[in-house]
Structures are given as structure tokens and as C-alpha cells.
OpenMM code with the backbone's topology and positions (N, CA, C; nanometers):
from openmm import Vec3, app, unit

residues = "MET THR TRP SER LYS ILE ILE GLY CYS PHE ASP ARG LYS GLU GLN LEU PRO LEU ARG GLN ASP PHE TYR ASP GLU LYS GLY ARG LEU VAL ARG GLN MET THR PHE ASP GLN VAL ARG GLU LEU GLY GLY ARG ARG ILE PRO THR ARG MET THR ILE ILE PRO ARG SER GLU ASP LYS LYS GLY HIS GLN THR SER ILE THR TYR ASP GLN MET SER PHE ASP VAL ASP VAL ASP GLU GLN VAL PHE SER LEU SER ASN LEU CYS ARG GLY ARG".split()
positions = [
    Vec3(-1.2488, -0.0935, -0.8922),
    Vec3(-1.1865, -0.1127, -1.0220),
    Vec3(-1.1196, -0.2499, -1.0240),
    Vec3(-1.1229, -0.3120, -1.1385),
    Vec3(-1.0574, -0.4404, -1.1574),
    Vec3(-0.9259, -0.4178, -1.2304),
    Vec3(-0.8208, -0.4786, -1.1821),
    Vec3(-0.6886, -0.4640, -1.2452),
    Vec3(-0.6613, -0.5852, -1.3330),
    Vec3(-0.6092, -0.5614, -1.4533),
    Vec3(-0.5709, -0.6735, -1.5392),
    Vec3(-0.4390, -0.7329, -1.4926),
    Vec3(-0.3534, -0.6479, -1.4353),
    Vec3(-0.2292, -0.6971, -1.3752),
    Vec3(-0.1731, -0.5925, -1.2806),
    Vec3(-0.0968, -0.6429, -1.1848),
    Vec3(-0.0236, -0.5583, -1.0897),
    Vec3(0.1191, -0.6087, -1.0913),
    Vec3(0.2120, -0.5192, -1.1202),
    Vec3(0.3535, -0.5566, -1.1242),
    Vec3(0.4230, -0.4910, -1.0060),
    Vec3(0.4920, -0.5724, -0.9259),
    Vec3(0.5627, -0.5225, -0.8086),
    Vec3(0.7128, -0.5242, -0.8296),
    Vec3(0.7792, -0.4260, -0.7752),
    Vec3(0.9248, -0.4154, -0.7800),
    Vec3(0.9735, -0.4128, -0.6351),
    Vec3(1.0705, -0.4996, -0.6040),
    Vec3(1.1165, -0.5142, -0.4670),
    Vec3(1.2672, -0.4993, -0.4571),
    Vec3(1.3136, -0.4548, -0.3418),
    Vec3(1.4563, -0.4520, -0.3108),
    Vec3(1.4932, -0.5904, -0.2588),
    Vec3(1.5705, -0.6634, -0.3353),
    Vec3(1.6024, -0.8020, -0.3003),
    Vec3(1.6843, -0.8100, -0.1713),
    Vec3(1.7804, -0.7210, -0.1562),
    Vec3(1.8670, -0.7256, -0.0378),
    Vec3(1.7886, -0.6972, 0.0901),
    Vec3(1.7092, -0.5906, 0.0887),
    Vec3(1.6339, -0.5516, 0.2090),
    Vec3(1.4996, -0.6232, 0.2201),
    Vec3(1.4573, -0.6890, 0.1122),
    Vec3(1.3277, -0.7574, 0.1060),
    Vec3(1.2131, -0.6622, 0.1403),
    Vec3(1.2143, -0.5479, 0.0705),
    Vec3(1.1120, -0.4456, 0.0912),
    Vec3(1.0519, -0.4050, -0.0432),
    Vec3(0.9240, -0.3673, -0.0433),
    Vec3(0.8637, -0.3196, -0.1684),
    Vec3(0.9184, -0.1827, -0.2056),
    Vec3(0.9315, -0.1583, -0.3360),
    Vec3(0.9731, -0.0278, -0.3867),
    Vec3(0.8602, 0.0405, -0.4629),
    Vec3(0.7864, -0.0418, -0.5436),
    Vec3(0.6839, 0.0151, -0.6296),
    Vec3(0.5862, -0.0938, -0.6731),
    Vec3(0.4618, -0.0533, -0.6997),
    Vec3(0.3624, -0.1407, -0.7620),
    Vec3(0.2944, -0.0615, -0.8725),
    Vec3(0.2834, -0.1237, -0.9904),
    Vec3(0.2166, -0.0617, -1.1046),
    Vec3(0.0849, -0.1343, -1.1291),
    Vec3(-0.0233, -0.0589, -1.1423),
    Vec3(-0.1573, -0.1137, -1.1600),
    Vec3(-0.2059, -0.0837, -1.3020),
    Vec3(-0.2493, -0.1891, -1.3734),
    Vec3(-0.2917, -0.1772, -1.5124),
    Vec3(-0.4401, -0.2086, -1.5265),
    Vec3(-0.5071, -0.1341, -1.6156),
    Vec3(-0.6494, -0.1588, -1.6396),
    Vec3(-0.6691, -0.2742, -1.7375),
    Vec3(-0.7949, -0.2999, -1.7724),
    Vec3(-0.8291, -0.4128, -1.8596),
    Vec3(-0.7699, -0.3997, -1.9994),
    Vec3(-0.7354, -0.2774, -2.0393),
    Vec3(-0.6774, -0.2546, -2.1722),
    Vec3(-0.5244, -0.2527, -2.1678),
    Vec3(-0.4685, -0.2834, -2.0524),
    Vec3(-0.3227, -0.2897, -2.0397),
    Vec3(-0.2551, -0.1557, -2.0184),
    Vec3(-0.3320, -0.0525, -1.9842),
    Vec3(-0.2752, 0.0807, -1.9614),
    Vec3(-0.2376, 0.0977, -1.8148),
    Vec3(-0.1220, 0.1588, -1.7905),
    Vec3(-0.0813, 0.1914, -1.6543),
    Vec3(-0.1755, 0.2987, -1.6018),
    Vec3(-0.2482, 0.2673, -1.4942),
    Vec3(-0.3503, 0.3578, -1.4412),
    Vec3(-0.3051, 0.4222, -1.3109),
    Vec3(-0.2325, 0.3468, -1.2309),
    Vec3(-0.1957, 0.3934, -1.0972),
    Vec3(-0.0602, 0.3341, -1.0602),
    Vec3(0.0168, 0.4103, -0.9844),
    Vec3(0.1458, 0.3622, -0.9366),
    Vec3(0.1564, 0.3916, -0.7869),
    Vec3(0.2007, 0.2919, -0.7119),
    Vec3(0.2210, 0.3095, -0.5690),
    Vec3(0.3700, 0.2938, -0.5411),
    Vec3(0.4284, 0.3935, -0.4768),
    Vec3(0.5702, 0.3880, -0.4429),
    Vec3(0.5852, 0.3785, -0.2911),
    Vec3(0.6943, 0.3163, -0.2487),
    Vec3(0.7263, 0.2974, -0.1072),
    Vec3(0.8646, 0.3559, -0.0830),
    Vec3(0.8769, 0.4427, 0.0182),
    Vec3(1.0086, 0.5000, 0.0474),
    Vec3(1.0183, 0.5406, 0.1943),
    Vec3(1.1188, 0.6171, 0.2273),
    Vec3(1.1501, 0.6601, 0.3640),
    Vec3(1.1604, 0.5380, 0.4569),
    Vec3(1.2494, 0.4462, 0.4218),
    Vec3(1.2695, 0.3244, 0.5007),
    Vec3(1.3384, 0.3593, 0.6316),
    Vec3(1.2780, 0.3120, 0.7404),
    Vec3(1.3388, 0.3267, 0.8723),
    Vec3(1.2814, 0.2207, 0.9647),
    Vec3(1.3330, 0.2150, 1.0850),
    Vec3(1.2873, 0.1139, 1.1792),
    Vec3(1.1677, 0.1645, 1.2593),
    Vec3(1.0608, 0.0853, 1.2538),
    Vec3(0.9414, 0.1092, 1.3350),
    Vec3(0.8984, -0.0244, 1.3927),
    Vec3(0.8665, -0.0281, 1.5174),
    Vec3(0.8203, -0.1518, 1.5794),
    Vec3(0.9233, -0.2632, 1.5736),
    Vec3(1.0512, -0.2256, 1.5669),
    Vec3(1.1590, -0.3241, 1.5631),
    Vec3(1.1862, -0.3827, 1.4255),
    Vec3(1.1247, -0.3289, 1.3213),
    Vec3(1.1460, -0.3784, 1.1848),
    Vec3(1.1745, -0.2631, 1.0906),
    Vec3(1.2577, -0.2888, 0.9905),
    Vec3(1.2824, -0.1885, 0.8866),
    Vec3(1.1710, -0.1986, 0.7829),
    Vec3(1.0993, -0.0885, 0.7664),
    Vec3(0.9880, -0.0856, 0.6712),
    Vec3(0.9841, 0.0498, 0.5996),
    Vec3(0.9217, 0.0545, 0.4811),
    Vec3(0.8964, 0.1851, 0.4188),
    Vec3(0.7902, 0.2571, 0.5017),
    Vec3(0.8167, 0.3790, 0.5400),
    Vec3(0.7214, 0.4509, 0.6248),
    Vec3(0.6328, 0.5465, 0.5455),
    Vec3(0.6552, 0.5536, 0.4135),
    Vec3(0.5664, 0.6367, 0.3310),
    Vec3(0.5243, 0.5581, 0.2070),
    Vec3(0.3932, 0.5589, 0.1802),
    Vec3(0.3367, 0.5026, 0.0577),
    Vec3(0.2709, 0.6176, -0.0175),
    Vec3(0.3013, 0.6274, -0.1461),
    Vec3(0.2438, 0.7331, -0.2281),
    Vec3(0.1738, 0.6694, -0.3470),
    Vec3(0.0473, 0.7057, -0.3678),
    Vec3(-0.0290, 0.6565, -0.4816),
    Vec3(-0.0415, 0.7707, -0.5820),
    Vec3(0.0015, 0.7416, -0.7049),
    Vec3(0.0036, 0.8429, -0.8103),
    Vec3(-0.0851, 0.7951, -0.9251),
    Vec3(-0.1961, 0.8658, -0.9525),
    Vec3(-0.2768, 0.8306, -1.0694),
    Vec3(-0.1977, 0.8629, -1.1962),
    Vec3(-0.2070, 0.7772, -1.2977),
    Vec3(-0.1320, 0.7989, -1.4209),
    Vec3(-0.2196, 0.8412, -1.5376),
    Vec3(-0.3497, 0.8608, -1.5132),
    Vec3(-0.4371, 0.9080, -1.6211),
    Vec3(-0.4177, 1.0586, -1.6386),
    Vec3(-0.4396, 1.1053, -1.7613),
    Vec3(-0.4183, 1.2468, -1.7938),
    Vec3(-0.5054, 1.3407, -1.7104),
    Vec3(-0.6299, 1.3003, -1.6813),
    Vec3(-0.7202, 1.3874, -1.6065),
    Vec3(-0.6817, 1.4016, -1.4590),
    Vec3(-0.5922, 1.3158, -1.4096),
    Vec3(-0.5482, 1.3220, -1.2695),
    Vec3(-0.4025, 1.3668, -1.2579),
    Vec3(-0.3459, 1.4157, -1.3661),
    Vec3(-0.2051, 1.4564, -1.3679),
    Vec3(-0.1759, 1.5575, -1.2561),
    Vec3(-0.0698, 1.5332, -1.1813),
    Vec3(-0.0311, 1.6216, -1.0719),
    Vec3(-0.0931, 1.5853, -0.9381),
    Vec3(-0.1862, 1.4904, -0.9359),
    Vec3(-0.2497, 1.4473, -0.8113),
    Vec3(-0.1704, 1.3319, -0.7500),
    Vec3(-0.1759, 1.3200, -0.6201),
    Vec3(-0.1191, 1.2042, -0.5510),
    Vec3(-0.1710, 1.2011, -0.4082),
    Vec3(-0.1647, 1.0834, -0.3487),
    Vec3(-0.2037, 1.0650, -0.2093),
    Vec3(-0.0898, 0.9940, -0.1388),
    Vec3(-0.0470, 1.0471, -0.0242),
    Vec3(0.0618, 0.9854, 0.0530),
    Vec3(0.0129, 0.9494, 0.1919),
    Vec3(0.0602, 0.8347, 0.2399),
    Vec3(0.0342, 0.7896, 0.3757),
    Vec3(0.1692, 0.7701, 0.4416),
    Vec3(0.1884, 0.8315, 0.5580),
    Vec3(0.3147, 0.8193, 0.6306),
    Vec3(0.2878, 0.7577, 0.7669),
    Vec3(0.3642, 0.6555, 0.8000),
    Vec3(0.3531, 0.5893, 0.9301),
    Vec3(0.4537, 0.6511, 1.0264),
    Vec3(0.4057, 0.6932, 1.1435),
    Vec3(0.4922, 0.7460, 1.2485),
    Vec3(0.5231, 0.6402, 1.3534),
    Vec3(0.4280, 0.5479, 1.3748),
    Vec3(0.4432, 0.4393, 1.4719),
    Vec3(0.3873, 0.3123, 1.4096),
    Vec3(0.4405, 0.1982, 1.4545),
    Vec3(0.3920, 0.0699, 1.4044),
    Vec3(0.4134, -0.0341, 1.5127),
    Vec3(0.3146, -0.1194, 1.5312),
    Vec3(0.3253, -0.2316, 1.6254),
    Vec3(0.2980, -0.3600, 1.5484),
    Vec3(0.3765, -0.4631, 1.5768),
    Vec3(0.3611, -0.5924, 1.5120),
    Vec3(0.3306, -0.6983, 1.6167),
    Vec3(0.2729, -0.8094, 1.5711),
    Vec3(0.2434, -0.9236, 1.6582),
    Vec3(0.1580, -0.8844, 1.7787),
    Vec3(0.0604, -0.7981, 1.7541),
    Vec3(-0.0297, -0.7512, 1.8581),
    Vec3(-0.1480, -0.8478, 1.8661),
    Vec3(-0.1867, -0.8859, 1.9878),
    Vec3(-0.3038, -0.9713, 2.0051),
    Vec3(-0.4300, -0.8910, 1.9756),
    Vec3(-0.5132, -0.9456, 1.8871),
    Vec3(-0.6392, -0.8813, 1.8508),
    Vec3(-0.7503, -0.9830, 1.8734),
    Vec3(-0.8537, -0.9411, 1.9446),
    Vec3(-0.9686, -1.0277, 1.9703),
    Vec3(-1.0306, -1.0709, 1.8373),
    Vec3(-1.0574, -1.1980, 1.8207),
    Vec3(-1.1147, -1.2515, 1.6969),
    Vec3(-1.2455, -1.1834, 1.6597),
    Vec3(-1.3204, -1.1369, 1.7579),
    Vec3(-1.4491, -1.0729, 1.7312),
    Vec3(-1.4348, -0.9422, 1.6534),
    Vec3(-1.3171, -0.8822, 1.6576),
    Vec3(-1.2952, -0.7585, 1.5828),
    Vec3(-1.3236, -0.7816, 1.4352),
    Vec3(-1.2904, -0.9002, 1.3848),
    Vec3(-1.3060, -0.9307, 1.2429),
    Vec3(-1.4279, -1.0173, 1.2126),
    Vec3(-1.5236, -1.0231, 1.3044),
    Vec3(-1.6459, -1.0992, 1.2776),
    Vec3(-1.7256, -1.0259, 1.1697),
    Vec3(-1.8071, -1.0987, 1.0984),
    Vec3(-1.8863, -1.0400, 0.9911),
    Vec3(-1.9764, -0.9282, 1.0432),
    Vec3(-2.0367, -0.9499, 1.1594),
    Vec3(-2.1267, -0.8469, 1.2133),
    Vec3(-2.0498, -0.7193, 1.2500),
    Vec3(-1.9309, -0.7320, 1.3085),
    Vec3(-1.8512, -0.6131, 1.3412),
    Vec3(-1.8027, -0.5422, 1.2157),
    Vec3(-1.7635, -0.6175, 1.1147),
    Vec3(-1.7167, -0.5566, 0.9912),
    Vec3(-1.8290, -0.4833, 0.9210),
    Vec3(-1.9495, -0.5371, 0.9254),
    Vec3(-2.0648, -0.4704, 0.8649),
    Vec3(-2.1026, -0.3442, 0.9394),
    Vec3(-2.0837, -0.3432, 1.0704),
    Vec3(-2.1147, -0.2247, 1.1524),
    Vec3(-2.0087, -0.1171, 1.1393),
    Vec3(-1.8905, -0.1542, 1.0942),
    Vec3(-1.7828, -0.0560, 1.0802),
    Vec3(-1.7148, -0.0225, 1.2100),
    Vec3(-1.7147, -0.1156, 1.3038),
    Vec3(-1.6481, -0.0916, 1.4322),
    Vec3(-1.5083, -0.1426, 1.4312),
] * unit.nanometer
topology = app.Topology()
chain = topology.addChain("A")
for resn in residues:
    res = topology.addResidue(resn, chain)
    for name in ("N", "CA", "C"):
        topology.addAtom(name, app.Element.getBySymbol(name[0]), res)
């Protein structure tokens, strides 16, 4: 899907995302992503839950949540992991 605009709302003090609103080509709010349950993981304060809520009438009451239990930052990753051939293979 192509978005006509995405509006983000952030906590200025903590410098963390709070919400993102996704709009379709006609300017209608189609999807909303919220960020919450802020805690420290991997030595950084981050939102540990992201919830995507469809805003269309046919998807009313549906949502998808992703919760992070562990997080590592500044990890060395072999450049070949992101080579075109590896990405095409799905490895």
C-alpha cells in the first residue's frame, strides 16, 4: 500500500515514538501504530510494545501487537547477510 502521508507523534523529553498515523491516497486515516511499555532493554530506554490498529470499518476490533523481551544494539553483522543474493534467498 502507498501512504499519502505518515504523521508521527514523539515524546520530546524521552525522545521516543508514541504513535504513527498512516493515511491513504484520499487522506483517510487507515492504520495507526502505537508505542508503549517503555523500559530498558540492551542498555537503552525503548518502547517494548508496538501495536498496529487498522482504522477501516471492516477491520474494526482487530489489532496486531509485537512485544520485545530482549534487544541488542551495536552488534557486528557480516555484510554478506544483506547481500542481494542472501536477501533474495530469504536467509
